C-alpha positions in Angstrom: -32.5 -30.0 -50.3 -32.1 -28.3 -46.9 -35.3 -28.2 -44.9 -36.7 -24.7 -44.3 -36.7 -25.3 -40.6 -32.9 -25.9 -40.7 -32.3 -22.7 -42.5 -34.4 -20.8 -39.9 -32.5 -22.4 -37.1 -29.2 -21.3 -38.7 -30.5 -17.8 -39.3 -31.7 -17.5 -35.7 -28.3 -18.8 -34.3 -26.4 -16.2 -36.5 -28.8 -13.5 -35.3 -28.2 -14.5 -31.6 -24.5 -14.6 -32.2 -24.5 -11.1 -33.8 -26.6 -9.8 -31.0 -24.1 -11.0 -28.4 -21.2 -9.5 -30.4 -23.1 -6.2 -30.6 -23.7 -6.1 -26.8 -20.0 -6.9 -26.1 -18.9 -4.1 -28.5 -21.3 -1.6 -26.9 -20.0 -2.5 -23.4 -16.4 -2.2 -24.6 -17.0 1.3 -26.1 -18.5 2.7 -22.9 -15.9 1.0 -20.7 -13.2 2.6 -22.8 -14.4 6.1 -21.9 -15.0 5.2 -18.3 -11.5 3.6 -17.9 -9.8 6.6 -19.6 -11.4 9.1 -17.1 -10.8 6.8 -14.1 -7.1 6.5 -15.2 -6.6 10.2 -15.6 -8.3 10.9 -12.2 -5.9 8.3 -10.6 -2.9 10.0 -12.2 -4.0 13.4 -10.7 -4.7 15.1 -14.1 -7.8 16.8 -12.5 -7.5 17.9 -9.0 -10.6 17.7 -6.7 -13.2 20.2 -7.8 -11.4 20.8 -11.2 -13.5 21.0 -14.4 -13.3 17.8 -16.5 -14.0 17.3 -20.2 -17.7 17.9 -21.1 -19.9 15.3 -22.5 -19.7 16.9 -26.0 -15.9 17.0 -25.8 -15.8 13.3 -25.0 -18.2 12.5 -27.8 -15.9 14.3 -30.2 -12.7 12.7 -28.8 -13.9 9.1 -28.8 -16.2 9.4 -31.8 -19.0 7.7 -29.8 -22.7 8.5 -29.3 -23.8 10.9 -26.6 -25.7 8.0 -25.0 -22.6 5.9 -24.7 -20.6 8.7 -23.2 -23.4 9.6 -20.8 -23.5 6.1 -19.5 -19.8 6.2 -18.6 -20.3 9.6 -16.8 -23.4 8.4 -15.1 -21.6 5.4 -13.6 -18.6 7.5 -12.5 -21.0 9.8 -10.7 -22.7 6.9 -9.0 -19.2 5.7 -7.9 -18.6 9.1 -6.3 -15.6 9.9 -8.6 -17.1 12.9 -10.4 -19.8 15.5 -9.8 -22.1 16.8 -12.5 -23.9 20.1 -12.3 -26.6 20.6 -14.9 -25.8 23.5 -17.2 -22.4 24.0 -15.6 -20.2 20.9 -16.3 -18.4 17.9 -14.9 -16.0 18.1 -12.0 -13.6 15.8 -10.2 -15.1 14.8 -6.9 -13.8 16.2 -3.6 -11.5 13.7 -1.8 -13.6 13.4 1.3 -16.5 12.3 -0.8 -14.5 9.8 -2.7 -13.0 8.3 0.4 -16.4 7.7 2.1 -18.3 6.4 -0.9 -19.5 2.8 -1.2 -20.1 2.3 -4.9 -23.7 1.2 -5.7 -22.6 -1.0 -8.5 -25.0 -2.2 -11.1 -24.2 -5.9 -11.6 -25.4 -5.9 -15.2 -22.9 -3.2 -16.1 -20.2 -4.8 -14.1 -20.6 -8.1 -15.9 -20.9 -6.6 -19.4 -17.8 -4.5 -18.8 -15.9 -7.8 -18.3 -17.2 -8.9 -21.7 -19.5 -11.5 -20.2 -23.2 -12.2 -20.4 -25.6 -11.2 -17.7 -28.9 -13.0 -17.1 -31.5 -12.4 -14.5 -33.9 -15.0 -13.2 -36.9 -13.3 -11.4 -38.1 -15.6 -8.6 -40.5 -13.2 -6.9 -42.2 -9.9 -8.0 -45.2 -8.8 -6.0 -46.8 -6.5 -3.5 -47.2 -7.8 0.1 -47.6 -6.7 3.7 -44.5 -5.5 5.4 -43.2 -7.3 8.5 -42.1 -5.3 11.5 -38.4 -5.3 10.5 -38.9 -4.2 6.9 -41.6 -1.6 7.9 -39.2 -0.1 10.5 -36.4 0.3 7.9 -38.7 1.9 5.3 -40.4 4.1 7.9 -43.8 2.4 7.3 -46.5 1.1 9.6 -46.3 -2.7 10.2 -48.6 -4.4 7.6 -48.3 -1.5 5.1 -47.9 -2.5 1.5 -44.4 -2.9 0.2 -43.0 -4.2 -3.1 -40.9 -7.4 -2.9 -38.6 -8.9 -5.5 -36.2 -11.8 -5.4 -33.8 -11.9 -8.4 -30.9 -14.3 -9.1 -28.2 -12.7 -11.3 -26.0 -14.9 -13.5 -22.7 -14.3 -15.2 -22.2 -16.5 -18.3 -24.8 -18.9 -16.8 -23.3 -19.1 -13.3 -25.3 -17.8 -10.4 -23.4 -14.8 -9.0 -25.8 -12.9 -6.7 -29.1 -13.5 -5.0 -30.9 -10.1 -4.6 -33.7 -10.0 -2.0 -35.2 -6.5 -2.1 -38.1 -4.6 -0.5 -39.2 -1.2 -2.0 -41.2 1.6 -0.6 -44.1 2.2 -3.1 -44.1 5.9 -2.3 -40.6 6.2 -3.6 -41.0 4.0 -6.7 -44.7 3.6 -7.6 -44.0 2.0 -11.0 -41.6 -0.7 -9.5 -44.0 -3.6 -10.1 -44.4 -2.7 -13.8 -40.7 -2.8 -14.5 -39.3 -5.9 -16.3 -36.4 -7.1 -14.2 -35.4 -9.8 -16.6 -34.4 -7.0 -19.0 -33.0 -4.4 -16.5 -31.9 -4.7 -12.9 -33.7 -3.2 -10.0 -30.6 -1.1 -9.2 -30.8 0.4 -12.7 -34.4 1.2 -12.3 -34.2 2.7 -8.8 -31.2 4.9 -9.6 -33.2 6.5 -12.4 -36.5 7.1 -10.5 -35.1 7.7 -7.0 -31.5 8.9 -7.0 -29.6 7.9 -3.8 -29.0 10.8 -1.4 -27.8 8.6 1.5 -27.2 4.9 2.2 -26.4 2.7 5.2 -24.8 -0.7 4.7 -23.2 -3.7 6.4 -20.9 -6.4 4.9 -20.4 -9.8 6.5 -19.1 -13.2 5.8 -21.8 -15.8 6.5 -23.7 -18.7 5.1 -26.7 -18.3 2.9 -30.2 -19.4 3.9 -31.4 -22.7 2.6 -33.4 -21.0 -0.2 -30.5 -18.7 -1.2 -28.1 -21.7 -1.3 -30.4 -23.6 -3.6 -30.9 -20.6 -5.9 -27.1 -20.0 -6.0 -26.3 -23.7 -6.6 -23.9 -23.9 -3.6 -23.6 -26.0 -0.5 -25.6 -24.7 2.5 -22.2 -24.5 4.4 -20.4 -22.5 1.7 -19.1 -19.1 2.8 -20.8 -16.1 1.3 -20.2 -12.4 1.1 -23.4 -10.7 2.2 -24.2 -7.1 1.9 -27.3 -5.4 3.3 -28.1 -1.9 2.3 -30.8 0.7 2.9 -31.1 3.8 0.7 -32.8 7.1 1.0 -33.8 9.7 -1.7 -34.7 13.2 -0.7 -35.6 12.2 2.8 -37.8 9.2 1.8 -36.6 5.6 2.4 -36.5 3.8 -1.0 -35.3 0.3 -0.5 -33.7 -2.3 1.8 -31.9 -5.1 0.1 -29.9 -8.2 1.0 -27.3 -9.2 -1.6 -25.8 -12.7 -1.2 -22.7 -13.7 -3.3 -20.9 -17.1 -3.2 -17.5 -16.3 -1.6 -15.6 -18.3 -4.2 -17.2 -16.3 -7.1 -17.2 -12.7 -6.0 -15.1 -10.1 -4.3 -15.5 -6.4 -3.5 -12.8 -4.3 -4.9 -11.9 -0.7 -4.2 -9.0 1.8 -3.8 -8.5 5.3 -2.5 -5.5 7.5 -3.2 -5.4 11.0 -1.7 
């Protein structure tokens, strides 16, 4: 006789496996739409400013849900490749906008698009008083309350990014209520405070002692470090430091006029 507990373990394992397969399938479906549109844009099918297929047309063409198609269009818009005007349509972005865009990539979507598993380990999630540097970047008075999160993102169990972020409560009042083990801070902030402008810097440097420990790398290991400040409708939203082990991550991009 097979113990009941053994049957339950087997059932749970099958359920987890089916869940992973479903997530990979969903990521592959949305990535298919996104890659199709990016490929056609690269080939020049739609000139800058030209109308592109509507969401409804893409739903019919690929036989996918509106939610799946919308996700692909939303990411292309965030990457600066298309423009969407509510009630009017979707258009190829103007070249000067594409060439000057730094993609605000959501790591969760990036990892799932590769068919891999994303996991976020939240190390810190609290309100605290802003130091002088953070207050200056968020246009707040020193000592004003800010939201602070520290999240380590993993790809298939391997630490890929240490995200140290400060958020202006006025721009995202519900930030502390969000579950960042289930959705990334980037996903949340792009929804509640769409980016109007951003300043960023990229450098090659070593991680801090805490960051090296969280990323499971040597203190002397070279890292790719990106710091970014974003603004929405004139209000500073967030300043974030993103640290990636140099041997595990690279920034990719291309521009073709």
